ZAMARGU-4260 file (C-alpha; in steps of 0.2 Angstrom, whole numbers, plus 5000, padded with zeros to 4 digits):
<rodrens>
0) 5195/4941/4972 | 5187/4946/4988 | 5186/4932/5001 | 5179/4931/5018 | 5174/4919/5032
5) 5156/4918/5032 | 5146/4916/5048 | 5142/4897/5049 | 5125/4899/5056 | 5108/4894/5051
10) 5102/4907/5039 | 5085/4914/5042 | 5076/4929/5034 | 5080/4943/5046 | 5084/4961/5045
15) 5081/4978/5054 | 5067/4988/5047 | 5076/5004/5041 | 5068/5021/5037 | 5053/5022/5027
20) 5061/5028/5011 | 5053/5040/4999 | 5060/5032/4984 | 5052/5015/4986 | 5048/5002/4999
25) 5063/4991/4997 | 5065/4976/5009 | 5059/4959/5004 | 5065/4951/5020 | 5055/4947/5036
30) 5058/4956/5052 | 5067/4946/5066 | 5057/4936/5078 | 5065/4944/5093 | 5069/4962/5087
35) 5057/4972/5077 | 5064/4989/5083 | 5065/5003/5070 | 5079/5015/5070 | 5071/5027/5058
40) 5075/5043/5068 | 5093/5038/5072 | 5107/5043/5060 | 5118/5030/5054 | 5133/5027/5066
45) 5125/5037/5080 | 5124/5027/5096 | 5113/5035/5109 | 5111/5025/5125 | 5101/5028/5141
50) 5110/5024/5158 | 5099/5014/5170 | 5092/5025/5184 | 5102/5024/5201 | 5088/5016/5211
55) 5083/5003/5198 | 5079/4986/5205 | 5091/4971/5202 | 5078/4960/5194 | 5073/4974/5182
60) 5091/4978/5177 | 5095/4960/5175 | 5079/4956/5165 | 5083/4971/5153 | 5101/4966/5151
65) 5095/4948/5146 | 5084/4956/5133 | 5097/4966/5126 | 5110/4952/5126 | 5096/4941/5118
70) 5093/4954/5104 | 5112/4954/5100 | 5113/4935/5100 | 5098/4935/5088 | 5109/4943/5075
75) 5116/4925/5073 | 5100/4923/5062 | 5106/4937/5051 | 5123/4931/5047 | 5120/4933/5028
80) 5118/4951/5031 | 5135/4955/5038 | 5143/4960/5023 | 5158/4968/5032 | 5166/4967/5049
85) 5162/4948/5050 | 5175/4943/5063 | 5170/4957/5075 | 5152/4952/5072 | 5156/4934/5076
90) 5165/4939/5092 | 5150/4950/5097 | 5138/4935/5095 | 5150/4924/5105 | 5151/4936/5119
95) 5132/4939/5119 | 5129/4920/5121 | 5141/4919/5136 | 5133/4934/5144 | 5116/4926/5142
100) 5121/4911/5152 | 5129/4922/5165 | 5114/4933/5167 | 5103/4918/5169 | 5113/4913/5184
105) 5113/4930/5191 | 5094/4931/5189 | 5093/4915/5199 | 5103/4922/5213 | 5094/4938/5214
110) 5077/4930/5214 | 5081/4920/5230 | 5084/4934/5242 | 5076/4949/5233 | 5085/4963/5225
115) 5096/4968/5239 | 5106/4952/5238 | 5117/4960/5224 | 5130/4972/5231 | 5131/4990/5225
120) 5147/4987/5215 | 5138/4973/5206 | 5124/4985/5202 | 5136/4998/5196 | 5145/4985/5184
125) 5129/4979/5177 | 5123/4996/5174 | 5139/5000/5164 | 5137/4984/5155 | 5119/4989/5151
130) 5125/5005/5142 | 5139/4995/5133 | 5127/4982/5126 | 5115/4995/5120 | 5129/5003/5110
135) 5134/4985/5103 | 5116/4982/5098 | 5115/4998/5088 | 5132/4994/5080 | 5126/4977/5074
140) 5109/4985/5068 | 5119/4998/5057 | 5129/4984/5050 | 5114/4974/5045 | 5102/4989/5041
145) 5095/4990/5024 | 5105/5001/5012 | 5120/5004/5023 | 5132/4991/5016 | 5142/5002/5005
150) 5143/5017/5018 | 5148/5005/5032 | 5162/4998/5021 | 5169/5015/5017 | 5168/5019/5036
155) 5177/5002/5040 | 5190/5010/5051 | 5177/5020/5062 | 5166/5005/5064 | 5181/4994/5069
160) 5186/5007/5082 | 5168/5006/5089 | 5168/4987/5090 | 5185/4988/5099 | 5179/5001/5111
165) 5164/4991/5115 | 5174/4975/5118 | 5185/4985/5130 | 5170/4992/5139 | 5163/4975/5141
170) 5179/4968/5148 | 5180/4983/5160 | 5162/4981/5166 | 5164/4963/5169 | 5181/4965/5178
175) 5174/4976/5191 | 5160/4964/5196 | 5162/4957/5214 | 5160/4939/5208 | 5164/4932/5225
180) 5151/4942/5234 | 5137/4938/5221 | 5135/4920/5227 | 5137/4913/5209 | 5143/4896/5204
185) 5161/4893/5201 | 5158/4890/5183 | 5150/4906/5180 | 5163/4916/5189 | 5177/4907/5179
190) 5167/4910/5163 | 5166/4929/5166 | 5184/4931/5172 | 5189/4923/5156 | 5177/4933/5145
195) 5183/4949/5154 | 5201/4945/5150 | 5198/4941/5132 | 5187/4956/5129 | 5200/4968/5134
200) 5214/4959/5124 | 5204/4957/5108 | 5212/4967/5093 | 5199/4973/5081 | 5204/4981/5064
205) 5199/4983/5046 | 5198/4965/5039 | 5209/4962/5024 | 5194/4958/5012 | 5186/4975/5018
210) 5202/4984/5015 | 5204/4978/4998 | 5186/4982/4994 | 5188/5000/5000 | 5203/5003/4989
215) 5194/4996/4974 | 5179/5008/4977 | 5191/5023/4978 | 5199/5017/4962 | 5182/5016/4953
220) 5177/5033/4960 | 5194/5040/4953 | 5189/5033/4936 | 5172/5042/4937 | 5181/5058/4940
225) 5192/5056/4925 | 5176/5052/4914 | 5181/5034/4912 | 5170/5019/4913 | 5176/5007/4927
230) 5180/4988/4924 | 5164/4979/4926 | 5172/4963/4933 | 5180/4973/4947 | 5164/4982/4950
235) 5155/4965/4952 | 5168/4959/4964 | 5164/4974/4975 | 5146/4971/4975 | 5148/4952/4978
240) 5158/4956/4993 | 5145/4968/4999 | 5131/4955/4995 | 5123/4967/4984 | 5116/4954/4972
245) 5100/4961/4965 | 5092/4977/4958 | 5082/4979/4974 | 5098/4979/4984 | 5105/4993/4973
250) 5089/5003/4976 | 5090/5000/4994 | 5108/5008/4995 | 5103/5022/4983 | 5088/5027/4994
255) 5097/5026/5010 | 5111/5037/5003 | 5099/5050/4996 | 5091/5051/5013 | 5108/5054/5021
260) 5112/5067/5009 | 5096/5077/5013 | 5099/5075/5031 | 5118/5079/5032 | 5125/5096/5035
265) 5143/5092/5034 | 5150/5096/5017 | 5164/5083/5017 | 5152/5069/5022 | 5140/5075/5009
270) 5153/5074/4996 | 5157/5056/5001 | 5138/5051/5001 | 5136/5059/4984 | 5150/5049/4977
275) 5144/5032/4984 | 5126/5036/4978 | 5133/5039/4960 | 5142/5023/4961 | 5127/5013/4965
280) 5116/5022/4952 | 5129/5017/4939 | 5129/4999/4945 | 5110/4999/4944 | 5110/5005/4926
285) 5124/4994/4920 | 5124/4978/4930 | 5107/4973/4935 | 5091/4968/4926 | 5075/4967/4936
290) 5057/4964/4934 | 5050/4980/4942 | 5032/4977/4941 | 5033/4960/4950 | 5046/4967/4963
295) 5035/4983/4967 | 5020/4972/4969 | 5028/4960/4981 | 5036/4974/4991 | 5020/4983/4993
300) 5011/4967/4998 | 5025/4963/5011 | 5024/4980/5020 | 5005/4980/5020 | 5005/4963/5028
305) 5019/4968/5041 | 5010/4984/5046 | 4993/4976/5047 | 5000/4962/5058 | 5009/4974/5069
310) 4993/4985/5071 | 4982/4971/5075 | 4992/4967/5091 | 4992/4986/5096 | 4983/4993/5111
315) 4980/5011/5107 | 4981/5016/5125 | 5000/5011/5125 | 5003/5024/5111 | 4995/5038/5121
320) 5006/5050/5131 | 5003/5047/5150 | 5002/5066/5152 | 4991/5072/5138 | 4982/5056/5135
325) 4983/5059/5116 | 4992/5049/5103 | 5010/5054/5104 | 5017/5064/5090 | 5036/5064/5095
330) 5038/5050/5108 | 5054/5051/5118 | 5060/5040/5133 | 5067/5047/5149 | 5080/5039/5161
335) 5067/5029/5170 | 5062/5020/5153 | 5045/5028/5152 | 5040/5036/5136 | 5031/5052/5134
340) 5026/5065/5120 | 5041/5077/5119 | 5030/5092/5120 | 5021/5086/5136 | 5037/5080/5145
345) 5046/5096/5141 | 5032/5106/5148 | 5033/5095/5164 | 5052/5098/5165 | 5051/5116/5162
350) 5039/5118/5176 | 5053/5113/5188 | 5048/5095/5190 | 5063/5083/5191 | 5054/5066/5193
355) 5046/5054/5181 | 5027/5058/5180 | 5022/5039/5180 | 5034/5031/5192 | 5038/5046/5203
360) 5057/5042/5202 | 5069/5056/5202 | 5076/5058/5184 | 5095/5057/5184 | 5096/5067/5168
365) 5085/5078/5157 | 5090/5069/5142 | 5076/5063/5130 | 5080/5049/5118 | 5068/5047/5103
370) 5058/5031/5104 | 5058/5026/5085 | 5049/5010/5088 | 5034/5018/5096 | 5034/5032/5083
375) 5033/5019/5069 | 5020/5009/5077 | 5009/5025/5080 | 5012/5029/5061 | 5005/5012/5057
380) 4991/5013/5069 | 4986/5030/5061 | 4987/5023/5043 | 4977/5007/5048 | 4963/5018/5057
385) 4963/5032/5044 | 4968/5045/5057 | 4973/5062/5049 | 4991/5069/5051 | 4991/5087/5056
390) 4998/5101/5046 | 5013/5103/5057 | 5017/5084/5056 | 5016/5085/5037 | 5027/5100/5037
395) 5040/5090/5048 | 5039/5076/5034 | 5044/5088/5020 | 5061/5085/5013 | 5073/5098/5007
400) 5076/5093/4989 | 5087/5108/4986 | 5102/5097/4993 | 5100/5086/4977 | 5101/5100/4965
405) 5120/5097/4961 | 5132/5084/4968 | 5145/5088/4980 | 5158/5077/4971 | 5164/5076/4953
410) 5164/5057/4954 | 5145/5057/4957 | 5142/5069/4942 | 5152/5057/4930 | 5144/5041/4937
415) 5126/5048/4936 | 5128/5055/4919 | 5134/5039/4912 | 5120/5030/4921 | 5107/5042/4913
420) 5114/5039/4896 | 5113/5020/4898 | 5095/5020/4904 | 5090/5032/4890 | 5098/5020/4878
425) 5088/5005/4885 | 5072/5014/4883 | 5076/5014/4864 | 5082/4997/4864 | 5075/4983/4853
430) 5074/4972/4868 | 5056/4975/4875 | 5061/4968/4892 | 5073/4983/4894 | 5059/4996/4892
435) 5050/4992/4908 | 5066/4991/4918 | 5073/5008/4911 | 5057/5017/4914 | 5055/5010/4931
440) 5073/5015/4936 | 5070/5033/4929 | 5054/5034/4939 | 5061/5030/4956 | 5078/5039/4953
445) 5070/5055/4948 | 5056/5055/4961 | 5066/5066/4974 | 5082/5070/4966 | 5084/5086/4955
450) 5101/5082/4948 | 5095/5065/4942 | 5080/5073/4933 | 5092/5085/4924 | 5103/5071/4919
455) 5089/5061/4912 | 5082/5076/4902 | 5100/5079/4895 | 5101/5061/4890 | 5086/5062/4879
460) 5075/5051/4890 | 5059/5062/4887 | 5056/5057/4869 | 5057/5039/4873 | 5046/5040/4888
465) 5033/5049/4877 | 5034/5035/4865 | 5031/5022/4878 | 5015/5031/4884 | 5006/5021/4871
470) 5014/5004/4876 | 5001/4989/4876 | 5010/4983/4892 | 5003/4990/4907 | 5019/4990/4918
475) 5029/4999/4904 | 5015/5012/4902 | 5013/5015/4920 | 5031/5017/4923 | 5034/5028/4908
480) 5020/5040/4914 | 5026/5041/4932 | 5044/5044/4926 | 5038/5058/4914 | 5028/5065/4928
485) 5044/5066/4939 | 5054/5074/4925 | 5040/5087/4921 | 5043/5094/4938 | 5059/5102/4931
490) 5055/5118/4920 | 5066/5112/4906 | 5057/5096/4904 | 5040/5105/4902 | 5047/5115/4887
495) 5055/5099/4880 | 5039/5089/4881 | 5030/5103/4872 | 5043/5105/4858 | 5043/5086/4856
500) 5025/5086/4852 | 5021/5077/4869 | 5005/5086/4873 | 4994/5074/4863 | 5002/5058/4869
505) 5000/5064/4887 | 4981/5068/4884 | 4979/5051/4876 | 4987/5042/4891 | 4975/5052/4902
510) 4960/5045/4892 | 4965/5028/4888 | 4979/5022/4900 | 4977/5004/4906 | 4978/5008/4924
515) 4969/5022/4934 | 4986/5027/4942 | 4993/5030/4925 | 4978/5041/4920 | 4980/5051/4936
520) 4998/5054/4933 | 4995/5059/4915 | 4983/5073/4922 | 4997/5079/4934 | 5009/5080/4919
525) 4996/5091/4910 | 4996/5102/4926 | 5015/5104/4925 | 5016/5107/4907 | 5002/5120/4907
530) 5014/5132/4915 | 5021/5134/4898 | 5009/5146/4888 | 5011/5136/4871 | 5007/5120/4880
535) 4991/5127/4889 | 4985/5133/4872 | 4989/5116/4864 | 4980/5107/4877 | 4965/5118/4874
540) 4965/5114/4856 | 4962/5096/4859 | 4943/5094/4861 | 4944/5078/4872 | 4957/5085/4884
545) 4946/5096/4894 | 4931/5084/4893 | 4943/5070/4900 | 4948/5082/4914 | 4930/5086/4919
550) 4926/5067/4918 | 4940/5064/4931 | 4933/5078/4942 | 4917/5069/4942 | 4922/5051/4944
555) 4940/5050/4948 | 4948/5045/4964 | 4953/5058/4977 | 4971/5060/4969 | 4963/5060/4951
560) 4951/5074/4956 | 4964/5084/4963 | 4976/5083/4948 | 4962/5087/4936 | 4956/5102/4946
565) 4973/5109/4947 | 4976/5106/4928 | 4959/5115/4924 | 4965/5130/4934 | 4982/5130/4925
570) 4972/5130/4908 | 4962/5145/4914 | 4978/5155/4914 | 4975/5156/4895 | 4959/5166/4891
575) 4956/5156/4875 | 4953/5141/4886 | 4939/5148/4897 | 4924/5146/4885 | 4930/5128/4881
580) 4930/5124/4900 | 4913/5132/4903 | 4906/5122/4888 | 4912/5106/4896 | 4900/5108/4910
585) 4914/5110/4922 | 4905/5122/4935 | 4892/5108/4941 | 4906/5096/4943 | 4917/5108/4953
590) 4902/5114/4963 | 4898/5096/4969 | 4915/5095/4977 | 4913/5110/4987 | 4905/5099/5000
595) 4919/5086/5000 | 4927/5080/5016 | 4945/5084/5010 | 4949/5103/5014 | 4962/5104/5001
600) 4950/5098/4987 | 4937/5110/4993 | 4950/5124/4993 | 4956/5120/4975 | 4938/5119/4969
605) 4934/5136/4976 | 4950/5143/4968 | 4944/5137/4951 | 4927/5145/4953 | 4936/5161/4958
610) 4946/5161/4942 | 4930/5157/4931 | 4921/5171/4940 | 4933/5184/4934 | 4924/5185/4917
615) 4906/5190/4914 | 4903/5173/4905 | 4910/5163/4920 | 4900/5174/4933 | 4884/5171/4923
620) 4887/5152/4922 | 4891/5151/4941 | 4875/5161/4945 | 4864/5149/4935 | 4871/5134/4944
625) 4870/5131/4963 | 4888/5136/4965 | 4885/5153/4973 | 4875/5145/4987 | 4888/5132/4990
630) 4902/5145/4990 | 4892/5154/5004 | 4890/5137/5013 | 4909/5135/5012 | 4912/5152/5019
635) 4901/5148/5034 | 4906/5130/5038 | 4923/5126/5031 | 4939/5124/5042 | 4950/5128/5027
640) 4956/5146/5028 | 4962/5146/5010 | 4945/5139/5004 | 4936/5153/5013 | 4947/5166/5004
645) 4944/5158/4987 | 4925/5159/4991 | 4926/5177/4995 | 4936/5181/4979 | 4923/5171/4969
650) 4909/5180/4977 | 4917/5197/4974 | 4920/5193/4956 | 4901/5188/4955 | 4896/5205/4961
655) 4907/5214/4948 | 4903/5203/4933 | 4886/5195/4937 | 4875/5210/4936 | 4858/5214/4945
660) 4853/5196/4945 | 4868/5190/4954 | 4866/5204/4967 | 4849/5200/4970 | 4854/5181/4972
665) 4867/5186/4985 | 4855/5198/4994 | 4843/5184/4997 | 4856/5174/5006 | 4853/5179/5024
670) 4868/5169/5030 | 4881/5178/5019 | 4882/5194/5029 | 4886/5185/5046 | 4898/5174/5037
675) 4908/5189/5030 | 4908/5198/5046 | 4915/5183/5055 | 4928/5180/5041 | 4935/5198/5044
680) 4941/5191/5061 | 4953/5178/5054 | 4956/5181/5036 | 4972/5187/5028 | 4974/5206/5025
685) 4971/5204/5006 | 4956/5192/5009 | 4948/5204/5022 | 4950/5218/5010 | 4940/5209/4997
690) 4927/5204/5011 | 4925/5222/5016 | 4923/5227/4997 | 4910/5213/4995 | 4900/5219/5011
695) 4901/5237/5004 | 4893/5233/4987 | 4880/5222/4995 | 4875/5236/5007 | 4875/5248/4992
700) 4864/5237/4982 | 4852/5236/4996 | 4852/5255/4998 | 4849/5257/4979 | 4835/5244/4979
705) 4826/5254/4993 | 4828/5270/4982 | 4823/5265/4964 | 4830/5274/4949 | 4847/5276/4956
710) 4854/5261/4947 | 4867/5249/4952 | 4883/5255/4961 | 4899/5254/4951 | 4912/5241/4956
715) 4929/5248/4957 | 4946/5240/4957 | 4953/5224/4949 | 4948/5207/4956 | 4964/5199/4963
720) 4963/5180/4960 | 4969/5169/4975 | 4974/5151/4973
</rodrens>
């Protein structure tokens, strides 16, 4: 059995806030009272530190040192989260406590005769100590950071080396302090001399319990490679040693490892990460039994409270770049400790400036350190105040899921496939409690991992998820719909859903699901499976399907409207569905949304109208409604380039298919021509070609109208739909 010496301190809820993981909000613990830093942009086991500037005052340096030492000492409250390296952690806390007492004495001395009372040698030693303590704080943060326990264990040698290096650096920094010249008490001098001697002599290595756990993990990974199921008792001992005791703990590890896989560029490291994630997915499926609906609700409520509490205390001026006076998008800290937006400070530095814009101090280095704490506070502030994220920021948030297409290790392949079979089996279990757990597990594991989706499809999960769409239990139904949505993003799942007769259950879920979210997700499933021709036609054959989609367009939430609109567009790819969509009074519902505030919603609606206008019946229906006028208004006022392009495509199709009545309608819109000429300056080449064609035909119609008897001009060329 694994054994270890726990930290015998009062246990309080305490943890570092880790990255906002896409899989699920995973932490249940409260943030520490002294430290609410978020290291979301710092890779694990990377320890950036900023050296104090050369002319920093003694009082400022000592105050900041005391804050860092206090942060480190505050980890005593998180003793329960030190799953590994416990002796090194205890030694870190002991040294931090002694340094706090020493720094308090130094502060008192420096306050008596101003900053100049500290000799330059003392300032140099304290500056080195400052850098070393920054690194120690980050090491401890990684050891207690959510989701890192297994990865920290498998890097036990490296972490032990980092602790040893930090302890030696502390000893060296203290050893060079001119204690006799600093006018300190004899007790303080004796304390620091003793601490310096001990710090340099401490031997830090892999602890016996950690070493045994590492060897056990490697043994289990070998069994996965061989296709064998590991011994569950041995598996439980490893998890117990790492204090991974709940289903949520497992998800926390999986989510973190998946993020590391996506961010990592090193093939060898990626293989290790895949192996560890496979191991945790297997343990999740085999060893734990959660209540997912309850946990998810508690987690969402927790983070909502935390973010709101933090935002309530914020002054927005403190989140603005001192140079641009705008909310920072990429906050970075310079060597003086001031924070700026990266773009602004780089422009300042590239202009030849070598000083801090705020303090005027000379920058000792051009290094820019990401300020993750400020970044996350800005994110919370934006969310709380409904501030939009720019397109560039959305692009930066995109994740490269191609790295999850196939594991980089055979151990991960074996483990994940075994886990998928287990979860699919639980979906078919006679135990009703297992249905919700299994559906929830599949839902989050397939959210952003392509290989996981493939494994669940191959394990036969789809037919059972379809079965649970009609579950009378809201959590089971909601998780089954969401899991099926994630799987339907894979092409093979769409075909399997169709072949399994899944179209009708999905339509029924969209109409009658117990929760709005489940209805919206069911509409999104229809969008994905509408890419299969047979499925498109099958959806159209269900009379209530299109009616339900149109109803969602009229009365749904933003997400529901968007899903329904995209699904309607997918159904229009089958000509047999167009008459049914027109008969469902779709055009007025779509036209009403052309004035919506959300540009993407407006663009999607214009795309559907452009598709409908490709046929004479669709053009006539659009002409009879107010949609044509609203398309012109969109072309004049919308900030969405794609929305304008869809509007031009729709109007050109109306010219082709709508006849003389439509041409007269467009001619009588005096604002159309200026809008088209303006569009020619910023549209895409294809859209500009359509705009020129539309202008030509309107001019031709006007000429023919002035000379009766010549008839309408022919409209040549196919209409190319844009969406």
